[in-house]
C-alpha positions in Angstrom: -81.9 2.9 10.7 -81.6 6.7 11.1 -84.6 8.9 11.4 -84.3 10.8 8.1 -83.6 7.5 6.3 -86.8 6.1 7.7 -88.8 9.2 6.6 -87.3 9.1 3.2 -87.9 5.4 2.8 -91.5 5.9 3.7 -92.1 8.7 1.3 -89.9 7.7 -1.6 -92.6 5.7 -3.4 -94.8 8.8 -3.6 -92.2 11.2 -4.9 -92.9 12.7 -8.3 -91.8 15.6 -10.4 -93.8 18.8 -10.5 -93.8 22.2 -12.2 -94.7 24.5 -9.3 -94.9 28.3 -9.2 -94.3 28.8 -5.4 -92.1 27.2 -2.8 -93.2 23.7 -3.5 -90.9 21.8 -5.8 -89.2 24.7 -7.6 -85.9 24.6 -5.7 -83.0 26.4 -7.2 -80.8 23.5 -6.3 -82.9 20.5 -7.7 -79.9 18.3 -7.5 -80.2 18.4 -3.7 -83.9 17.7 -3.8 -84.6 14.2 -2.5 -87.7 13.9 -4.8 -85.3 13.9 -7.7 -83.6 10.7 -6.5 -83.3 8.2 -9.3 -81.0 5.6 -7.6 -82.4 2.1 -7.6 -80.4 1.1 -4.6 -82.2 1.5 -1.3 -78.9 1.6 0.4 -77.8 4.5 -1.8 -81.0 6.4 -1.0 -80.5 5.9 2.7 -76.9 7.0 2.5 -77.9 10.2 0.8 -80.7 10.8 3.3 -78.4 10.2 6.3 -75.9 12.8 5.3 -78.3 15.2 3.6 -76.8 18.6 4.2 -75.7 17.6 7.6 -79.2 17.7 9.1 -79.0 15.7 12.3 -81.6 13.1 13.1 -82.1 14.2 16.7 -82.2 17.9 15.7 -85.0 17.3 13.3 -86.9 15.0 15.7 -86.6 17.5 18.6 -87.6 20.5 16.5 -90.7 18.8 15.1 -91.9 17.5 18.4 -91.3 20.8 20.1 -93.1 22.8 17.4 -95.9 20.2 17.3 -96.6 20.5 21.0 -96.3 24.3 21.1 -98.6 24.9 18.2 -100.9 21.9 18.6 -100.1 20.4 15.1 -99.7 16.7 14.5 -95.9 16.0 14.1 -96.8 13.7 11.2 -98.4 16.6 9.4 -95.4 18.8 10.0 -93.1 16.1 8.6 -95.4 15.7 5.6 -95.2 19.4 4.8 -91.4 19.4 5.2 -91.1 16.4 2.9 -93.3 18.0 0.2 -91.7 21.5 0.6 -88.0 20.8 0.8 -87.4 17.0 1.1 -85.6 17.8 4.4 -83.1 20.2 2.8 -82.6 23.0 5.4 -80.9 25.3 2.9 -83.4 24.9 0.1 -84.4 28.1 -1.7 -87.3 28.3 -4.2 -87.6 30.6 -7.2 -90.3 32.5 -5.3 -87.8 33.2 -2.4 -89.2 30.6 0.0 -86.4 29.3 2.3 -85.6 26.3 4.4 -87.2 23.1 5.6 -90.8 24.5 5.5 -90.1 26.9 2.6 -91.2 30.1 4.4 -91.2 33.3 2.5 -89.7 36.3 4.3 -93.0 38.0 4.9 -94.4 34.9 6.6 -91.2 34.5 8.6 -91.4 38.1 9.9 -95.1 37.6 10.7 -94.3 34.6 12.9 -91.1 35.9 14.4 -88.7 33.7 12.6 -85.1 35.1 13.0 -83.1 32.6 11.0 -84.8 30.8 8.1 -81.9 28.4 7.7 -82.1 27.3 11.4 -83.9 24.0 11.8 -85.7 25.0 15.0 -86.6 28.5 13.9 -87.9 27.4 10.5 -90.0 24.5 11.7 -91.4 26.6 14.6 -92.4 29.3 12.1 -93.9 26.8 9.7 -95.8 25.1 12.5 -97.1 28.4 13.7 -98.2 29.4 10.2 -99.9 26.0 9.6 -101.7 26.3 13.0 -102.9 29.8 11.9 -104.2 28.3 8.6 -105.9 25.4 10.3 -107.7 27.8 12.6 -108.5 30.2 9.8 -110.2 27.4 7.8 -112.0 25.9 10.8 -109.9 22.8 11.1 -110.1 21.8 7.4 -106.7 20.3 6.8 -107.1 20.2 3.0 -107.9 23.9 2.8 -105.1 24.8 5.2 -102.6 22.9 3.1 -103.9 24.5 -0.1 -103.4 27.9 1.5 -99.9 27.0 2.6 -99.1 26.3 -1.0 -101.2 28.9 -3.0 -102.0 31.5 -0.3 -105.0 32.0 1.8 -106.5 34.6 -0.5 -106.7 32.1 -3.3 -108.5 29.7 -1.1 -110.9 32.4 0.0 -111.4 33.4 -3.6 -112.5 29.9 -4.7 -114.0 28.7 -1.4 -112.2 25.4 -1.9 -108.9 24.1 -3.1 -107.9 26.4 -6.0 -108.2 24.8 -9.5 -104.4 24.8 -9.9 -102.8 21.4 -10.7 -99.8 22.3 -8.6 -101.9 23.0 -5.5 -104.2 20.1 -6.0 -101.2 17.7 -6.4 -99.5 19.3 -3.4 -102.5 18.7 -1.1 -102.7 15.1 -2.3 -99.0 14.5 -1.8 -98.9 16.0 1.7 -101.8 13.9 2.8 -100.2 10.7 1.5 -97.0 11.5 3.4 -99.1 12.4 6.5 -100.8 9.1 6.5 -97.5 7.3 6.0 -95.7 9.1 8.8 -98.7 8.8 11.2 -98.9 5.1 10.5 -95.2 4.9 11.3 -95.8 6.3 14.8 -95.5 10.0 14.4 -98.5 11.1 16.5 -99.0 13.8 19.0 -97.4 12.7 22.3 -99.7 15.0 24.4 -103.4 15.4 24.7 -104.6 18.4 22.8 -108.1 20.1 22.5 -110.7 18.5 20.4 -110.8 21.3 17.9 -107.0 20.9 17.3 -107.4 17.1 16.9 -110.0 17.7 14.3 -107.7 20.2 12.6 -104.9 17.5 12.5 -107.0 15.1 10.5 -106.8 14.9 6.8 -110.5 14.9 6.3 
């Protein structure tokens, strides 16, 4: 079974519709969003996943592992964010202007040196770097880091917790469900990383 099909099969039971205001779930091309899949046939879902916008299995795997090791973020967490943000669609664009697999807005991309938002390696590297920044900023609290990824760090600072927005609260829950699923499936950090980073990679 191909990599993306495995990832999609794991996460499919948790897919649900949302009414977001940022990059999460408000894609301009919802027909290409895997969360919108309604086919009952598992084979049909896997077929769609395999040829989803031509994203190669090995390209995704290498990009995720490379970014995970470079920025000390669990690969399962990166995959979970990618699934929630774009459902593995490398050309996804949100109404808010977020682009690519990890739905980076241009300002965030510039901050982290991303040259091509549509490039798998560049987008994932930028998303991983931003997630690492948020994990460090919120002292290894993965829930707050994810909330900031969705709603912005200022909103998390304002409330001192996950903001009371249904979209953000649902987003955090969804990413953590995906994270646990991918981690259970074997997507774990292949290298030893500092204790603080290990704590940051936990969902609690």
